[in-house]
C-alpha positions in Angstrom: -4.7 13.9 -1.1 -2.0 16.6 -1.2 1.0 15.9 -3.4 3.3 16.7 -0.5 1.5 13.9 1.4 1.9 11.6 -1.6 5.7 12.4 -1.6 6.0 11.6 2.1 3.9 8.5 1.7 6.2 7.3 -1.0 9.1 7.5 1.4 7.2 5.5 4.1 6.1 2.8 1.7 9.6 2.5 0.2 11.0 1.9 3.7 8.1 -0.4 4.7 8.8 -2.5 1.6 12.4 -3.2 2.7 11.1 -4.0 6.2 8.8 -6.6 4.7 11.6 -8.0 2.6 13.7 -8.4 5.7 16.3 -5.8 4.7 15.4 -3.0 7.2 15.0 -3.0 11.0 11.3 -2.9 12.0 11.7 -0.6 14.9 13.8 1.9 12.9 11.2 1.9 10.1 8.4 2.1 12.7 9.7 5.4 14.0 9.6 6.9 10.5 6.0 5.6 10.1 5.1 7.4 13.3 6.7 10.7 12.2 4.9 10.8 8.8 1.7 9.3 10.2 1.5 12.1 12.8 1.9 14.8 10.1 -0.8 13.1 8.0 -3.2 13.4 11.0 -2.4 16.9 12.1 -2.3 18.5 8.6 -5.7 17.3 7.3 -7.3 18.4 10.6 -6.0 21.9 9.9 -7.1 21.8 6.3 -10.6 20.7 7.3 -10.9 23.5 9.8 -9.9 26.2 7.4 -11.8 24.7 4.4 -15.1 25.8 3.1 -16.6 22.5 4.3 -17.6 21.5 0.8 -18.3 17.8 0.7 -15.7 17.1 -2.0 -13.1 19.0 0.0 -13.9 16.8 3.0 -13.8 13.7 0.7 -10.3 14.6 -0.4 -9.0 15.5 3.0 -10.5 12.3 4.6 -8.3 10.2 2.3 -5.2 11.6 4.0 -6.4 10.2 7.3 -6.4 6.7 5.8 -2.7 6.9 5.2 -1.9 8.7 8.4 -3.7 6.2 10.6 -2.2 3.3 8.8 1.3 4.6 9.2 0.7 5.3 12.9 -0.7 1.8 13.4 2.2 0.2 11.5 4.7 2.4 13.3 3.6 1.6 16.8 3.0 -2.1 16.0 6.5 -2.4 14.6 8.2 -0.3 17.2 6.6 -2.0 20.2 6.5 -5.5 18.6 2.7 -5.7 19.0 0.5 -8.5 17.7 -0.8 -7.4 14.4 -4.3 -8.7 14.1 -5.8 -5.3 15.0 -3.8 -3.7 12.2 -5.0 -6.4 9.8 -8.7 -5.9 10.5 -8.2 -2.1 10.2 -6.5 -2.7 6.9 -9.6 -4.6 5.7 -11.8 -1.6 6.6 -9.4 0.8 4.7 -9.3 -1.6 1.7 -13.1 -1.4 1.5 -13.0 2.4 1.7 -10.3 2.3 -1.0 -12.7 0.4 -3.3 -15.3 3.3 -2.8 -12.6 5.9 -3.8 -11.8 3.7 -6.8 -15.4 3.6 -8.0 -15.9 7.4 -7.3 -12.8 8.2 -9.3 -14.0 6.3 -12.4 -17.8 7.0 -12.1 -18.0 10.6 -10.9 -14.6 12.0 -11.9 -13.9 9.8 -15.0 -10.3 9.7 -13.9 -8.7 6.4 -15.0 -5.3 7.1 -13.4 -6.9 7.9 -10.0 -9.1 4.9 -10.2 -6.2 2.5 -11.0 -4.2 4.1 -8.2 -6.9 3.7 -5.6 -7.5 0.1 -6.8 -3.8 -0.6 -6.2 -3.8 1.0 -2.8 -7.0 -1.0 -1.9 -5.2 -4.2 -3.0 -2.2 -3.4 -0.8 -4.3 -2.8 2.2 -6.1 -6.1 1.5 -2.8 -7.8 1.5 -2.0 -6.4 4.9 -5.3 -7.8 6.1 -4.4 -11.3 4.8 -0.9 -11.1 6.4 -1.7 -9.5 9.7 -5.3 -10.8 10.5 -5.3 -14.1 8.7 -1.6 -14.9 9.2 -0.9 -15.6 5.5 2.8 -16.0 4.8 3.0 -13.4 2.0 5.3 -10.7 3.5 7.8 -11.1 0.6 5.1 -10.6 -1.9 3.7 -7.6 0.0 7.2 -6.2 0.0 7.4 -6.4 -3.7 4.0 -4.8 -4.2 4.8 -2.0 -1.7 8.1 -1.3 -3.4 6.6 -0.9 -6.8 3.6 1.2 -5.5 6.0 3.5 -3.5 7.3 4.7 -6.9 4.4 4.4 -9.4 1.5 5.6 -7.2 3.3 8.0 -4.9 6.8 9.2 -5.4 7.0 9.7 -9.1 3.5 11.2 -9.5 4.3 13.7 -6.7 7.6 14.7 -8.4 5.8 15.1 -11.7 3.3 17.4 -10.0 6.1 19.5 -8.5 7.6 19.8 -12.0 4.2 21.0 -13.4 3.6 18.2 -15.8 1.2 15.9 -13.9 -2.3 15.7 -15.2 -1.2 16.7 -18.7 -2.8 14.5 -21.4 0.4 12.8 -22.5 1.5 12.0 -18.9 -2.0 10.7 -18.0 -1.9 8.4 -21.0 1.6 7.2 -20.2 0.8 6.7 -16.5 -2.3 4.7 -17.3 -0.1 2.2 -19.1 2.5 2.3 -16.3 -0.2 1.4 -13.7 -1.6 -1.3 -15.9 1.9 -2.8 -16.3 2.4 -2.7 -12.6 -0.9 -4.6 -12.0 0.2 -7.2 -14.6 3.5 -7.5 -12.6 1.5 -8.1 -9.4 -0.5 -10.8 -11.0 2.5 -12.6 -12.5 4.4 -12.3 -9.2 1.4 -13.8 -7.3 1.2 -16.9 -9.6 5.0 -17.3 -9.3 4.6 -17.2 -5.5 1.8 -19.8 -5.6 4.0 -22.0 -7.9 7.0 -21.6 -5.7 4.9 -22.5 -2.6 3.5 -25.5 -4.4 7.0 -26.8 -5.3 8.2 -26.2 -1.8 5.2 -28.2 -0.4 5.8 -31.0 -2.8 9.5 -31.1 -1.9 8.6 -31.4 1.8 6.2 -34.2 1.1 8.9 -36.1 -0.9 11.3 -35.6 2.0 8.8 -37.0 4.5 8.2 -40.0 2.2 11.9 -40.6 1.7 12.4 -40.4 5.5 9.6 -43.0 6.1 11.1 -45.3 3.5 14.5 -45.2 5.2 12.9 -46.1 8.5 
């Protein structure tokens, strides 16, 4: 995926994280999703047409469509206030494709940073599936994951590429640790969410019991 595309995707995911956290208007954020999503559909079509049609070129350009279609789907769903189950099932499909890109990155390219990055993206798409298709109440958690990923998998790597230091040995080593720390944060946040949900459920049960005793 082109680094300009990564840069724009960072902006979209950053805004989407605030939408999920309830701090940004869904329709307003939806319009930006549509704008960037349109670019990430048009540009890869052009790149494919002028490419040498090598299968690895097509493999790389195809990944841009995953983001472009997702942003368009999120954009129109948010802008029009549509029911999101279609987006959820589409996200499951993309999450599966993301696992394929993860395995290819580690097995064929031996690129740990790309593998961790694709694994994190696949995880995020899977979370969208849980939220939109299965109606799991995890939007706040998804917002936290999206916020972190907008920086560590998209914005900062793109900026480092523009500065000419991305893919240098020292940066690759540092970024491997950064991505692992981000994954650890996701795991800790997940268990905190489960613990908080359990406490809330117990509190509700206690309230019901107290109300019955009063009666």
